[in-house]
N, C-alpha and C positions, 0 to 999 in steps of 0.2 A: 594667474596672479603671481605664482612663484617665479615664472619667467620674467615678468615685469619687475619684480623686486630684485632679481638677480642682475638684470641689465642696468637698471637705474640706481641700484644700491641705495634705495630709500627705505625708510622705516614704514612698516605697514600702515600705521596711523596717518602718515603723511599722504600715502596713496589714497586711503579712504577719504580723507578730507578733500582732496582734489576732485575725486569723483562725486562726492556728496555735494560739493559746492555748486555743481552744475544742475542739481535737482531742485525743483520747485515743490515745496510742500505746504499744505494747509493743515497744521497740526500733524497728524500721522497719515494724511492722505498724500501719497506721492504722485505728483502730476507729471513727473519726468522732466526732461531738459527743454525749457522754453515751450510750455504747453500752449495749445490753441483752444480757446473756450468759445462755445456757442452762446451768444448773448441771449438773454431773456427777451422775447418779442411777443407782444400780444397777438393772438391768432396766427402765430407762425411757429414758435418753438414748442409745439405740442408733441406728444409721444410719437406719432407717425413721422414727423419731420426729424425728430431727434434720432430715430432709428437710422435714417439715411446718413445723417451727419456722423454718428458714431461709427458706422461702417467705413466712412471715408477718413476717419482719423481724428475726429474731435476728441480732445483729452478730457474735457469736462463740459457739462451742459447744465443749463438752468431752465426751469419751467417758465411758462408765461407768468407774468406777475399776477399775484392773487390778492384780492381785497380782503383785509383782515375782517372787515365788517361783514362781508359776504360769508367768509369762512366760519365765523362764530355763530352765524345765523343758519348755517348748514344750507346755504344757497347752492343749488345744483351747479350753476355756472362757475362757482368758486371751488367747490369740492372736487369736481371732475378734474381740475387742473393738478390735483395732488397725485394723480395716477402716474406711475412710472414702473418700468420693468427692471429686474435685477441686472440685466445686461447693460443697462444705461449707466450704471455707476462708473465713476463718482458723479453724483448729481446734486444740484442745489435747488431747493425750493425757494422762490422769491416772493416776498410779501410787501405790501405797501399799506400805510395807514398813518394816523396821527394821534389817535387816542391810546394812551398808555395801557389802560385796562384791556382794550381790545387786542393790542399788540401782544400782551402777555398771554391772553387766552389763546390766541392764534399760535403762539409759540408752543403751548402745551399740546395743541392738536397736532401740530407738525411733528413734534417729538414722537408721537405715537406711530407716525408713518415711517420714521427712521430713514430720512434722507442722509446724505453725507454732510451737507452744509445747509444752513439757513441763511439766506441772503436778504438784506433789507434794501428796498428800492428807494433811494434818495435822489433819483435822477430823471424820472419820467417827466417830460416837459409839457404834456398835454394839459390844456387849460382846466378841464373838468376835474383833473387830479390836483394840479397845483393850487387851484382856487380854494381848496380845502386844507392847505398846508401839508399835502401829501406829495410823494415823489420829490421832484425838484423844488416844489413850493417850500419845503422845509429849509432850503438854502437861505431863506430870509430870516430864519430863526435858528441859528447854529446851536445855542444852548439847548433848545428843545431837541434838536437832532442828537446831540450827545447824550442827553438824558434818556431818550428812547433807546439808543444803541446800548447804553450801559445796562438798562433794565433788562433788555432782551438777552444780553450776554450772561447776566447773572441767573436768568431763568433757564437758559438753554444748556444742555449737556453736550450738544454737538457744536462744531465751530460756527461762528457767526461772521459773515462777511458783508460788505457794503458795495453797492454800485451807485455812483454819483456823478456829478458834473463839476466843472471848474468853479462855478458860482452862479449867481442869479443873472448878472449882466456884465458888461465890460467894465463897469466901475466897481464891481464886487466879485472878485475871484479869489476867495480865501483858501483854495484847496490845499495848499502846502500846510497851513496851520490846522485845517480841519482834519486832514489825514493823520497828523500827529495825535490830535485829540481822540480820534476814533481808535487808533492803535492803543492809546493809553487806557481806554476803558474796556479793552479786551477784544476789539475787532481783529480777526486773524488774517484777513486779506482785503484788499480794496481794488475795485475796478473803476477806472476813471474815463468817462467820455470827455474828449477834448474840446467841448463846446460849453457855452453857458446855456442857461434855460432860455434866455431871450433869443438865442440863435436857433433854437429848435434843432433842425438838421441842415441848416443853411450855412453857407460859407465853408471855410476850411477848418478842420479840427486843429487845435493848437496843442501839439504834443510837448512843447517846451516846458509847460507847467507840470505835465505828467512826469517828465524827466526830473524836474526839481523835487517832486515828491520822492521819486525813487532814489535820487542822489542825496537826499537829506540824511546826514549821518545818524540821526536819531531813529530813522525808520528801519525796522527789521522784518516787517511782514511783507508777503508778496504784493507787488504792485503790477496790475494788469492794465495795459493801454487799450483804448477803444475809440474808434472813429476813423472812417475813410480808408480802412484797409480793404482793398478790393483786388489785389493781385499778389502773387508770390514775391515778385520783386519788391513791392512796397513793404510787405511784411518783414522781409529780411533787412531791407534798408532801415526801417524804423527800429527793428531790434538792435541793430548795430549803432544807430545814431542816438537812440534815447535810453538804451540799457534796461528796459522794463523786463520783468520776470516772465511775461507771457503776453499774448494778445487775445482780446475778445473780439470775435467777428459777428457782426449782426446782419445788416442789410445785404452785404455782398454774398451771403450764403443762401439767400432766398432763391429757390429754383436752381441753386448751384452748390449742392453739398460737396462737390468735388474740390472746392477751394481748399479744404483742409489737407487732402492728400497732395495737392499741387504745391502748397506752401512747404510742407514737410519734405517733399522730394527736392524742391529748389534749395531749401536750406541745407540739405545733406549733400547734394551733388553740384549745385550751381547751374543746373540745367532745368529747362521747362519741360514738363510732361506734355505729351500731345493732348489736345482737348478731348473730352469724352466723345465717343462715337455716337452716331445717331441711335444705334441700338441701345447703348447705355442710357441715353437721354430718355428715349421712349420707355424703356423698362423702369427707370426711376420714376417717371411721371405716372405710370400705371400703378406702381407699388404704392406711391404716396396717395393716389386717388383711392385705391383699394383699402388701405389702412385707415385713411381719414373717414371714409363713409362707414366703415365698420365701427369706428370709435365714436364718431359724432352723430351718426345717422346720415342717410343719403343726402338730404337737402343741405344741411350745414357743411358736410364734408365736401360736396361739390363746390359750394360757394367759397369756402376758405382755401381750397386748392387752386383757385383761379389765379391768385397773385403770383404763383410760382411759374406759370407757363411762359411768361415773357422771357425769363432768364434760361429756362430749360432749352429753348431753341434760339437763343440769341446768336446773331451772326449769320444765320442762314438766309440767303436771299430768297425772296418769294414765299416766306413763311407767314406773312401777315394775314392772308385769307384763312389759313388754318388756325392761327392764333385767335383770330376774331371769332371763329366758330367755337373754339375751346372755352372762351370766356363768356359765351352767351348760351351754350347748350346746357339744358337742365336734365337731360336723360342720361343715366349712367352708361347704358349699353352704347349709346351713340357716342359718348365721350371716348370710350375704349376704341370704337371704330375709327374716330378721327385720329387718335394716336397711332393706330395701325397704318392709316393712310400716310401719315407723316413719315413713319418708318420706311415705307415703300418708296415714297416720292423722293426722299433724300438719302437713300441707302448708298448711293455712289458719291455723295458729296464729301 
């Protein structure tokens, strides 16, 4: 630092400001320069998968979304999602619901677990969620959204963040105003998926409105963009084009935890990393299978790991017969055997 000050002849506070300006923080949680976040995904972003993503450079991760009604009733399917290891920090626990009393009670339960962040899901587009005014359904009642967010902020001692969408449909995209209102009631960061609820996951994500939120002179909380980031080149291009504070990655990470390290390397050097070797792919698939079956039980662990296999071995010619066996096999030992076969068959590819 002394050398920098001598050469540039600048006051220490100026140097500190320049360095600090590049850091993204949620209250006192330092996420670094342009953080990459693992999106909350049902039956995907569980502890086993989060371990792999953390190792590959994810700066912050979120749990699968948790029903507040299930949580306050101590339903096993909801409470198990509260599990996380210290090594996963910083981590956010995400909840969804529409009843104020249930949301408040869930906040109390989560505070006892002591995650780094409590995130509210105002973006899930699935009909069984939205039909009850939960998730993206609440985009039809913005005053209710703001009331719920404000009540949770007042109850919580940890930072409260929000994940949402542009709006309900093409005729109703109030995200710029909504983001301001959420900030005004104490929300400390917002992640925005660049689609409406009606779009679900179809069409192209519109990041121009995310940029409007970020460039709003009244906004001072971190704004994270989400939607369609599936390569290092696209991540860096969107960073430069839209100016967001960081990127949240969802579907592109399924079976591909390496995307985090690839983006960081490309951002730093402008060069693409070589793709993971077959040995790395097989080892990651085995580890996920092992952790998932230990955490969820053999049957459920096998079932929920299947969605990852397509991406683990994407791009390998003649992989289809092996992949078909992976997604239909129910015996754990046989699955490990198939993975070993893949490692041998494609070791020279």
